[in-house]
N, CA, C, O and the ligand as a Tripos MOL2 file, in Angstrom:
@<TRIPOS>MOLECULE
protein
  233   231    59     0     0
PROTEIN
NO_CHARGES

@<TRIPOS>ATOM
      1 N           0.7750   -1.2200    0.0020 N.3       1 MET1
      2 CA         -0.0950    0.0750    0.1110 C.3       1 MET1
      3 C           0.9220    1.1980   -0.0930 C.2       1 MET1
      4 O           1.9460    1.2570    0.5870 O.2       1 MET1
      5 N           0.6010    2.1440   -1.1030 N.am      2 MET2
      6 CA          1.4840    3.3630   -1.0660 C.3       2 MET2
      7 C           0.5770    4.5660   -0.4630 C.2       2 MET2
      8 O          -0.6330    4.6640   -0.6700 O.2       2 MET2
      9 N           1.2920    5.4000    0.2570 N.am      3 LYS3
     10 CA          0.5670    6.6880    0.7180 C.3       3 LYS3
     11 C           0.5840    7.6090   -0.4590 C.2       3 LYS3
     12 O           1.6040    8.0980   -0.9460 O.2       3 LYS3
     13 N          -0.6820    7.8070   -0.8840 N.am      4 THR4
     14 CA         -0.8010    8.7230   -1.9740 C.3       4 THR4
     15 C          -1.5770   10.0650   -1.6090 C.2       4 THR4
     16 O          -1.6580   10.9900   -2.4170 O.2       4 THR4
     17 N          -2.1530   10.1090   -0.3090 N.am      5 SER5
     18 CA         -2.9180   11.1590    0.0810 C.3       5 SER5
     19 C          -2.2820   12.4490   -0.2070 C.2       5 SER5
     20 O          -2.9380   13.2570   -0.8650 O.2       5 SER5
     21 N          -0.9470   12.8040    0.2400 N.am      6 GLU6
     22 CA         -0.3680   13.8540    0.1190 C.3       6 GLU6
     23 C          -0.2590   14.3870   -1.4250 C.2       6 GLU6
     24 O          -0.4130   15.5910   -1.6270 O.2       6 GLU6
     25 N          -0.0020   13.5170   -2.4970 N.am      7 MET7
     26 CA          0.1380   13.7610   -3.8930 C.3       7 MET7
     27 C          -1.3870   14.1520   -4.3920 C.2       7 MET7
     28 O          -1.5940   14.9430   -5.3120 O.2       7 MET7
     29 N          -2.3210   13.5430   -3.7190 N.am      8 HIS8
     30 CA         -3.7500   13.7840   -4.2180 C.3       8 HIS8
     31 C          -4.0660   15.3400   -3.7330 C.2       8 HIS8
     32 O          -4.5450   16.1580   -4.5190 O.2       8 HIS8
     33 N          -3.7860   15.6210   -2.5290 N.am      9 LEU9
     34 CA         -4.0580   16.8440   -2.0170 C.3       9 LEU9
     35 C          -3.5170   17.9740   -2.8720 C.2       9 LEU9
     36 O          -4.1360   19.0330   -2.9700 O.2       9 LEU9
     37 N          -2.4450   17.7690   -3.4500 N.am     10 CYS10
     38 CA         -1.9450   18.8040   -4.4390 C.3      10 CYS10
     39 C          -2.6420   18.9630   -5.8860 C.2      10 CYS10
     40 O          -2.5140   19.9790   -6.5680 O.2      10 CYS10
     41 N          -3.2960   17.9810   -6.2200 N.am     11 LYS11
     42 CA         -4.0150   18.0070   -7.5010 C.3      11 LYS11
     43 C          -5.4900   18.5040   -7.3330 C.2      11 LYS11
     44 O          -6.0960   18.8750   -8.3380 O.2      11 LYS11
     45 N          -6.0050   18.5240   -6.2870 N.am     12 VAL12
     46 CA         -7.3810   18.8760   -5.8160 C.3      12 VAL12
     47 C          -7.6520   20.4560   -6.1850 C.2      12 VAL12
     48 O          -6.9140   21.2770   -5.6420 O.2      12 VAL12
     49 N          -8.4970   20.8400   -6.9250 N.am     13 ALA13
     50 CA         -8.7520   22.2330   -7.2830 C.3      13 ALA13
     51 C          -9.3500   22.9400   -6.1860 C.2      13 ALA13
     52 O         -10.4720   22.6510   -5.7690 O.2      13 ALA13
     53 N          -8.4750   24.0680   -5.5930 N.am     14 LYS14
     54 CA         -9.1320   24.7610   -4.4980 C.3      14 LYS14
     55 C          -9.8180   26.1870   -4.9490 C.2      14 LYS14
     56 O          -9.4130   26.8450   -5.9070 O.2      14 LYS14
     57 N         -10.6460   26.4660   -4.3140 N.am     15 PRO15
     58 CA        -11.0800   27.9160   -4.3760 C.3      15 PRO15
     59 C         -10.0110   29.0010   -4.3210 C.2      15 PRO15
     60 O          -9.1940   28.9280   -3.4030 O.2      15 PRO15
     61 N          -9.9280   29.9260   -5.1370 N.am     16 PRO16
     62 CA         -8.8180   30.8080   -4.8910 C.3      16 PRO16
     63 C          -8.7950   31.5040   -3.5550 C.2      16 PRO16
     64 O          -9.8380   32.0320   -3.1720 O.2      16 PRO16
     65 N          -7.6810   31.5600   -2.7860 N.am     17 LEU17
     66 CA         -7.7500   32.0430   -1.6910 C.3      17 LEU17
     67 C          -6.8820   33.3630   -1.9460 C.2      17 LEU17
     68 O          -5.8160   33.3120   -2.5600 O.2      17 LEU17
     69 N          -7.3820   34.4750   -1.4610 N.am     18 GLU18
     70 CA         -6.5230   35.5390   -1.2830 C.3      18 GLU18
     71 C          -6.2440   35.9860    0.1240 C.2      18 GLU18
     72 O          -7.0330   36.3480    0.9980 O.2      18 GLU18
     73 N          -4.8690   35.8710    0.1370 N.am     19 ARG19
     74 CA         -4.3110   36.2990    1.5930 C.3      19 ARG19
     75 C          -3.9910   37.7670    1.8000 C.2      19 ARG19
     76 O          -3.4320   38.4120    0.9130 O.2      19 ARG19
     77 N          -4.2890   38.2240    2.7960 N.am     20 LYS20
     78 CA         -4.1350   39.5940    2.9580 C.3      20 LYS20
     79 C          -3.3580   39.7710    4.5180 C.2      20 LYS20
     80 O          -3.2830   38.9110    5.3950 O.2      20 LYS20
     81 N          -2.9190   40.9130    4.5400 N.am     21 TRP21
     82 CA         -2.1750   41.1870    5.8510 C.3      21 TRP21
     83 C          -3.3560   42.0160    6.7850 C.2      21 TRP21
     84 O          -4.0630   42.8870    6.2790 O.2      21 TRP21
     85 N          -3.4380   41.6860    7.9520 N.am     22 TYR22
     86 CA         -4.0660   42.4640    8.7770 C.3      22 TYR22
     87 C          -3.2640   43.3930    9.5260 C.2      22 TYR22
     88 O          -2.3070   43.0450   10.2180 O.2      22 TYR22
     89 N          -3.7090   44.7200    9.3660 N.am     23 LYS23
     90 CA         -2.5460   45.7450    9.9250 C.3      23 LYS23
     91 C          -3.0060   46.1080   11.0920 C.2      23 LYS23
     92 O          -4.2260   46.0670   11.2570 O.2      23 LYS23
     93 N          -2.1210   46.5560   12.1980 N.am     24 CYS24
     94 CA         -2.4020   47.1650   13.4110 C.3      24 CYS24
     95 C          -2.9270   48.5920   13.2140 C.2      24 CYS24
     96 O          -2.2180   49.4110   12.6300 O.2      24 CYS24
     97 N          -4.1200   48.9190   13.6680 N.am     25 PRO25
     98 CA         -4.5770   50.2450   13.4080 C.3      25 PRO25
     99 C          -3.8770   51.4010   13.9990 C.2      25 PRO25
    100 O          -4.0250   52.5540   13.5940 O.2      25 PRO25
    101 N          -3.0750   51.0310   15.0170 N.am     26 TYR26
    102 CA         -2.2200   52.0450   15.4970 C.3      26 TYR26
    103 C          -1.0470   52.6070   14.6740 C.2      26 TYR26
    104 O          -0.9120   53.7600   14.2650 O.2      26 TYR26
    105 N          -0.1900   51.5030   14.5090 N.am     27 CYS27
    106 CA          1.0680   51.7700   13.9420 C.3      27 CYS27
    107 C           1.0710   51.3360   12.5550 C.2      27 CYS27
    108 O           2.0260   51.6960   11.8670 O.2      27 CYS27
    109 N           0.0610   50.5430   11.9740 N.am     28 GLN28
    110 CA          0.0200   50.1930   10.6010 C.3      28 GLN28
    111 C           1.1030   49.0280   10.1840 C.2      28 GLN28
    112 O           1.4240   48.8380    9.0110 O.2      28 GLN28
    113 N           1.6370   48.2570   11.3140 N.am     29 LYS29
    114 CA          2.4130   47.3150   10.8180 C.3      29 LYS29
    115 C           1.6810   46.0290   10.7200 C.2      29 LYS29
    116 O           0.6350   45.8470   11.3420 O.2      29 LYS29
    117 N           2.2380   45.0970    9.9150 N.am     30 ALA30
    118 CA          1.3720   43.9510    9.6780 C.3      30 ALA30
    119 C           1.5580   43.1610   10.8870 C.2      30 ALA30
    120 O           2.6340   42.9600   11.4520 O.2      30 ALA30
    121 N           0.4040   42.7280   11.2340 N.am     31 ALA31
    122 CA         -0.0010   41.8820   12.5140 C.3      31 ALA31
    123 C          -0.2880   40.4480   12.2710 C.2      31 ALA31
    124 O           0.2100   39.5880   12.9970 O.2      31 ALA31
    125 N          -0.9470   40.1990   11.4330 N.am     32 LEU32
    126 CA         -1.3200   38.7080   11.0910 C.3      32 LEU32
    127 C          -1.8470   38.4980    9.7010 C.2      32 LEU32
    128 O          -2.3460   39.4100    9.0420 O.2      32 LEU32
    129 N          -1.7240   37.3120    9.2960 N.am     33 ILE33
    130 CA         -2.1560   37.1250    7.7380 C.3      33 ILE33
    131 C          -3.8690   36.4170    7.8620 C.2      33 ILE33
    132 O          -4.2370   35.6590    8.7600 O.2      33 ILE33
    133 N          -4.5050   36.7860    7.0000 N.am     34 TYR34
    134 CA         -5.9320   36.1460    7.0230 C.3      34 TYR34
    135 C          -6.1870   35.9840    5.5920 C.2      34 TYR34
    136 O          -5.5500   36.7000    4.8190 O.2      34 TYR34
    137 N          -7.1660   35.0100    5.0620 N.am     35 ASP35
    138 CA         -7.5070   34.7590    3.6320 C.3      35 ASP35
    139 C          -9.0990   35.1050    3.7540 C.2      35 ASP35
    140 O          -9.7750   35.1690    4.7810 O.2      35 ASP35
    141 N          -9.5040   35.3130    2.3590 N.am     36 ASN36
    142 CA        -10.8130   35.7110    2.1650 C.3      36 ASN36
    143 C         -11.8850   34.7750    2.7670 C.2      36 ASN36
    144 O         -13.0480   35.1390    2.5950 O.2      36 ASN36
    145 N         -11.7000   33.7600    3.3660 N.am     37 THR37
    146 CA        -12.6250   32.9470    4.0720 C.3      37 THR37
    147 C         -12.5790   33.0430    5.3390 C.2      37 THR37
    148 O         -13.2840   32.2820    6.0030 O.2      37 THR37
    149 N         -11.8560   33.8680    5.8940 N.am     38 ALA38
    150 CA        -11.6940   34.2170    7.4480 C.3      38 ALA38
    151 C         -12.9630   34.9450    7.9170 C.2      38 ALA38
    152 O         -13.4150   35.9860    7.4400 O.2      38 ALA38
    153 N         -13.4760   34.1990    8.9630 N.am     39 VAL39
    154 CA        -14.6310   34.9860    9.7110 C.3      39 VAL39
    155 C         -13.8780   35.0580   11.2780 C.2      39 VAL39
    156 O         -13.2920   34.1440   11.8580 O.2      39 VAL39
    157 N         -14.1000   36.4170   11.7250 N.am     40 CYS40
    158 CA        -13.7020   36.6520   12.8110 C.3      40 CYS40
    159 C         -14.5160   37.7230   13.6870 C.2      40 CYS40
    160 O         -14.9070   38.7870   13.2070 O.2      40 CYS40
    161 N         -14.7210   37.3580   14.9510 N.am     41 SER41
    162 CA        -15.5250   38.1530   15.7280 C.3      41 SER41
    163 C         -15.1730   38.1480   17.3540 C.2      41 SER41
    164 O         -15.1380   37.1000   17.9980 O.2      41 SER41
    165 N         -14.9540   39.2790   17.8530 N.am     42 GLY42
    166 CA        -14.6840   39.0170   19.3870 C.3      42 GLY42
    167 C         -13.1290   38.5440   19.4530 C.2      42 GLY42
    168 O         -12.9290   37.8050   20.4170 O.2      42 GLY42
    169 N         -12.1480   38.7610   18.7690 N.am     43 VAL43
    170 CA        -10.7640   38.4000   18.7300 C.3      43 VAL43
    171 C          -9.8180   39.5420   18.8330 C.2      43 VAL43
    172 O          -9.6030   40.3240   17.9070 O.2      43 VAL43
    173 N          -9.2900   39.5930   19.9500 N.am     44 PHE44
    174 CA         -8.1510   40.5220   20.0660 C.3      44 PHE44
    175 C          -6.7650   40.3240   19.9100 C.2      44 PHE44
    176 O          -6.3880   39.1720   20.1250 O.2      44 PHE44
    177 N          -5.9670   41.0930   19.6130 N.am     45 MET45
    178 CA         -4.5590   40.7250   20.0120 C.3      45 MET45
    179 C          -3.8630   41.9850   20.0830 C.2      45 MET45
    180 O          -4.2190   43.1150   19.7510 O.2      45 MET45
    181 N          -2.6440   41.4880   20.6590 N.am     46 LYS46
    182 CA         -1.7280   42.6410   20.9720 C.3      46 LYS46
    183 C          -0.6570   42.7740   19.9400 C.2      46 LYS46
    184 O           0.0270   41.8150   19.5830 O.2      46 LYS46
    185 N          -0.5110   44.1150   19.4170 N.am     47 CYS47
    186 CA          0.6280   44.1220   18.5200 C.3      47 CYS47
    187 C           1.9540   44.1350   19.0830 C.2      47 CYS47
    188 O           2.2460   44.7200   20.1260 O.2      47 CYS47
    189 N           2.8250   43.4080   18.2940 N.am     48 LYS48
    190 CA          4.1480   43.0910   18.8270 C.3      48 LYS48
    191 C           5.1460   44.2720   18.6070 C.2      48 LYS48
    192 O           6.2500   44.3310   19.1470 O.2      48 LYS48
    193 N           4.6600   45.1580   17.7960 N.am     49 PHE49
    194 CA          5.5440   46.3390   17.5800 C.3      49 PHE49
    195 C           5.1600   47.5100   18.5070 C.2      49 PHE49
    196 O           6.0550   48.0390   19.1660 O.2      49 PHE49
    197 N           3.9250   47.9380   18.6000 N.am     50 CYS50
    198 CA          3.6120   48.9520   19.5760 C.3      50 CYS50
    199 C           2.9040   48.5300   20.8630 C.2      50 CYS50
    200 O           2.6310   49.3930   21.6980 O.2      50 CYS50
    201 N           2.6190   47.3500   21.0490 N.am     51 LYS51
    202 CA          2.1340   46.7010   22.2370 C.3      51 LYS51
    203 C           0.8220   47.0270   22.6880 C.2      51 LYS51
    204 O           0.5370   46.8910   23.8780 O.2      51 LYS51
    205 N          -0.0990   47.4910   21.7610 N.am     52 ARG52
    206 CA         -1.3780   47.9210   21.9000 C.3      52 ARG52
    207 C          -2.1670   46.7760   21.5890 C.2      52 ARG52
    208 O          -1.7850   45.8600   20.8600 O.2      52 ARG52
    209 N          -3.4410   46.8560   22.2410 N.am     53 GLU53
    210 CA         -4.3720   45.7410   21.9250 C.3      53 GLU53
    211 C          -5.3280   46.2230   21.1540 C.2      53 GLU53
    212 O          -5.7510   47.3510   21.4070 O.2      53 GLU53
    213 N          -5.8540   45.4990   20.0880 N.am     54 PHE54
    214 CA         -7.0370   45.9980   19.3450 C.3      54 PHE54
    215 C          -7.8120   44.8160   18.6890 C.2      54 PHE54
    216 O          -7.2950   43.7290   18.4320 O.2      54 PHE54
    217 N          -9.1070   45.1470   18.4460 N.am     55 GLU55
    218 CA         -9.9360   44.1730   17.8870 C.3      55 GLU55
    219 C          -9.7860   43.6780   16.5750 C.2      55 GLU55
    220 O          -9.7650   44.5970   15.7560 O.2      55 GLU55
    221 N          -9.6630   42.4410   16.0330 N.am     56 ILE56
    222 CA         -9.6170   41.9900   14.7460 C.3      56 ILE56
    223 C         -11.0470   41.7810   13.9910 C.2      56 ILE56
    224 O         -11.7340   40.7830   14.2070 O.2      56 ILE56
    225 N         -11.3680   42.6350   13.2400 N.am     57 LYS57
    226 CA        -12.6350   42.6740   12.5320 C.3      57 LYS57
    227 C         -12.5460   42.3220   10.9870 C.2      57 LYS57
    228 O         -12.0660   43.0940   10.1580 O.2      57 LYS57
    229 N         -13.0510   41.1000   10.7000 N.am     58 ILE58
    230 CA        -12.7380   40.7870    9.4490 C.3      58 ILE58
    231 C         -14.1560   40.3760    8.5970 C.2      58 ILE58
    232 O         -14.0920   40.0510    7.4120 O.2      58 ILE58
    233 ZN          0.9450   48.2320   16.2750 Zn       59 ZN59
@<TRIPOS>BOND
     1     1     2 1
     2     2     3 1
     3     3     4 2
     4     3     5 am
     5     5     6 1
     6     6     7 1
     7     7     8 2
     8     7     9 am
     9     9    10 1
    10    10    11 1
    11    11    12 2
    12    11    13 am
    13    13    14 1
    14    14    15 1
    15    15    16 2
    16    15    17 am
    17    17    18 1
    18    18    19 1
    19    19    20 2
    20    19    21 am
    21    21    22 1
    22    22    23 1
    23    23    24 2
    24    23    25 am
    25    25    26 1
    26    26    27 1
    27    27    28 2
    28    27    29 am
    29    29    30 1
    30    30    31 1
    31    31    32 2
    32    31    33 am
    33    33    34 1
    34    34    35 1
    35    35    36 2
    36    35    37 am
    37    37    38 1
    38    38    39 1
    39    39    40 2
    40    39    41 am
    41    41    42 1
    42    42    43 1
    43    43    44 2
    44    43    45 am
    45    45    46 1
    46    46    47 1
    47    47    48 2
    48    47    49 am
    49    49    50 1
    50    50    51 1
    51    51    52 2
    52    51    53 am
    53    53    54 1
    54    54    55 1
    55    55    56 2
    56    55    57 am
    57    57    58 1
    58    58    59 1
    59    59    60 2
    60    59    61 am
    61    61    62 1
    62    62    63 1
    63    63    64 2
    64    63    65 am
    65    65    66 1
    66    66    67 1
    67    67    68 2
    68    67    69 am
    69    69    70 1
    70    70    71 1
    71    71    72 2
    72    71    73 am
    73    73    74 1
    74    74    75 1
    75    75    76 2
    76    75    77 am
    77    77    78 1
    78    78    79 1
    79    79    80 2
    80    79    81 am
    81    81    82 1
    82    82    83 1
    83    83    84 2
    84    83    85 am
    85    85    86 1
    86    86    87 1
    87    87    88 2
    88    87    89 am
    89    89    90 1
    90    90    91 1
    91    91    92 2
    92    91    93 am
    93    93    94 1
    94    94    95 1
    95    95    96 2
    96    95    97 am
    97    97    98 1
    98    98    99 1
    99    99   100 2
   100    99   101 am
   101   101   102 1
   102   102   103 1
   103   103   104 2
   104   103   105 am
   105   105   106 1
   106   106   107 1
   107   107   108 2
   108   107   109 am
   109   109   110 1
   110   110   111 1
   111   111   112 2
   112   111   113 am
   113   113   114 1
   114   114   115 1
   115   115   116 2
   116   115   117 am
   117   117   118 1
   118   118   119 1
   119   119   120 2
   120   119   121 am
   121   121   122 1
   122   122   123 1
   123   123   124 2
   124   123   125 am
   125   125   126 1
   126   126   127 1
   127   127   128 2
   128   127   129 am
   129   129   130 1
   130   130   131 1
   131   131   132 2
   132   131   133 am
   133   133   134 1
   134   134   135 1
   135   135   136 2
   136   135   137 am
   137   137   138 1
   138   138   139 1
   139   139   140 2
   140   139   141 am
   141   141   142 1
   142   142   143 1
   143   143   144 2
   144   143   145 am
   145   145   146 1
   146   146   147 1
   147   147   148 2
   148   147   149 am
   149   149   150 1
   150   150   151 1
   151   151   152 2
   152   151   153 am
   153   153   154 1
   154   154   155 1
   155   155   156 2
   156   155   157 am
   157   157   158 1
   158   158   159 1
   159   159   160 2
   160   159   161 am
   161   161   162 1
   162   162   163 1
   163   163   164 2
   164   163   165 am
   165   165   166 1
   166   166   167 1
   167   167   168 2
   168   167   169 am
   169   169   170 1
   170   170   171 1
   171   171   172 2
   172   171   173 am
   173   173   174 1
   174   174   175 1
   175   175   176 2
   176   175   177 am
   177   177   178 1
   178   178   179 1
   179   179   180 2
   180   179   181 am
   181   181   182 1
   182   182   183 1
   183   183   184 2
   184   183   185 am
   185   185   186 1
   186   186   187 1
   187   187   188 2
   188   187   189 am
   189   189   190 1
   190   190   191 1
   191   191   192 2
   192   191   193 am
   193   193   194 1
   194   194   195 1
   195   195   196 2
   196   195   197 am
   197   197   198 1
   198   198   199 1
   199   199   200 2
   200   199   201 am
   201   201   202 1
   202   202   203 1
   203   203   204 2
   204   203   205 am
   205   205   206 1
   206   206   207 1
   207   207   208 2
   208   207   209 am
   209   209   210 1
   210   210   211 1
   211   211   212 2
   212   211   213 am
   213   213   214 1
   214   214   215 1
   215   215   216 2
   216   215   217 am
   217   217   218 1
   218   218   219 1
   219   219   220 2
   220   219   221 am
   221   221   222 1
   222   222   223 1
   223   223   224 2
   224   223   225 am
   225   225   226 1
   226   226   227 1
   227   227   228 2
   228   227   229 am
   229   229   230 1
   230   230   231 1
   231   231   232 2
@<TRIPOS>SUBSTRUCTURE
     1 MET1         2 RESIDUE 1 A MET
     2 MET2         6 RESIDUE 1 A MET
     3 LYS3        10 RESIDUE 1 A LYS
     4 THR4        14 RESIDUE 1 A THR
     5 SER5        18 RESIDUE 1 A SER
     6 GLU6        22 RESIDUE 1 A GLU
     7 MET7        26 RESIDUE 1 A MET
     8 HIS8        30 RESIDUE 1 A HIS
     9 LEU9        34 RESIDUE 1 A LEU
    10 CYS10       38 RESIDUE 1 A CYS
    11 LYS11       42 RESIDUE 1 A LYS
    12 VAL12       46 RESIDUE 1 A VAL
    13 ALA13       50 RESIDUE 1 A ALA
    14 LYS14       54 RESIDUE 1 A LYS
    15 PRO15       58 RESIDUE 1 A PRO
    16 PRO16       62 RESIDUE 1 A PRO
    17 LEU17       66 RESIDUE 1 A LEU
    18 GLU18       70 RESIDUE 1 A GLU
    19 ARG19       74 RESIDUE 1 A ARG
    20 LYS20       78 RESIDUE 1 A LYS
    21 TRP21       82 RESIDUE 1 A TRP
    22 TYR22       86 RESIDUE 1 A TYR
    23 LYS23       90 RESIDUE 1 A LYS
    24 CYS24       94 RESIDUE 1 A CYS
    25 PRO25       98 RESIDUE 1 A PRO
    26 TYR26      102 RESIDUE 1 A TYR
    27 CYS27      106 RESIDUE 1 A CYS
    28 GLN28      110 RESIDUE 1 A GLN
    29 LYS29      114 RESIDUE 1 A LYS
    30 ALA30      118 RESIDUE 1 A ALA
    31 ALA31      122 RESIDUE 1 A ALA
    32 LEU32      126 RESIDUE 1 A LEU
    33 ILE33      130 RESIDUE 1 A ILE
    34 TYR34      134 RESIDUE 1 A TYR
    35 ASP35      138 RESIDUE 1 A ASP
    36 ASN36      142 RESIDUE 1 A ASN
    37 THR37      146 RESIDUE 1 A THR
    38 ALA38      150 RESIDUE 1 A ALA
    39 VAL39      154 RESIDUE 1 A VAL
    40 CYS40      158 RESIDUE 1 A CYS
    41 SER41      162 RESIDUE 1 A SER
    42 GLY42      166 RESIDUE 1 A GLY
    43 VAL43      170 RESIDUE 1 A VAL
    44 PHE44      174 RESIDUE 1 A PHE
    45 MET45      178 RESIDUE 1 A MET
    46 LYS46      182 RESIDUE 1 A LYS
    47 CYS47      186 RESIDUE 1 A CYS
    48 LYS48      190 RESIDUE 1 A LYS
    49 PHE49      194 RESIDUE 1 A PHE
    50 CYS50      198 RESIDUE 1 A CYS
    51 LYS51      202 RESIDUE 1 A LYS
    52 ARG52      206 RESIDUE 1 A ARG
    53 GLU53      210 RESIDUE 1 A GLU
    54 PHE54      214 RESIDUE 1 A PHE
    55 GLU55      218 RESIDUE 1 A GLU
    56 ILE56      222 RESIDUE 1 A ILE
    57 LYS57      226 RESIDUE 1 A LYS
    58 ILE58      230 RESIDUE 1 A ILE
    59 ZN59       233 GROUP 0 **** ****
């Protein structure tokens, strides 16, 4: 038995994913990457550059 699952995954047509940077609203530095399928609510993160906390609204 050969393991073909990894090869198979590469051939599956995926919907086009658009990856974007979510920028810190205070210092405008790139905080995280999300794609166009992301749904986010009530998630907060602390910017590693300016150390301020902000809500991620996608
Ligand atoms: Zn920042």
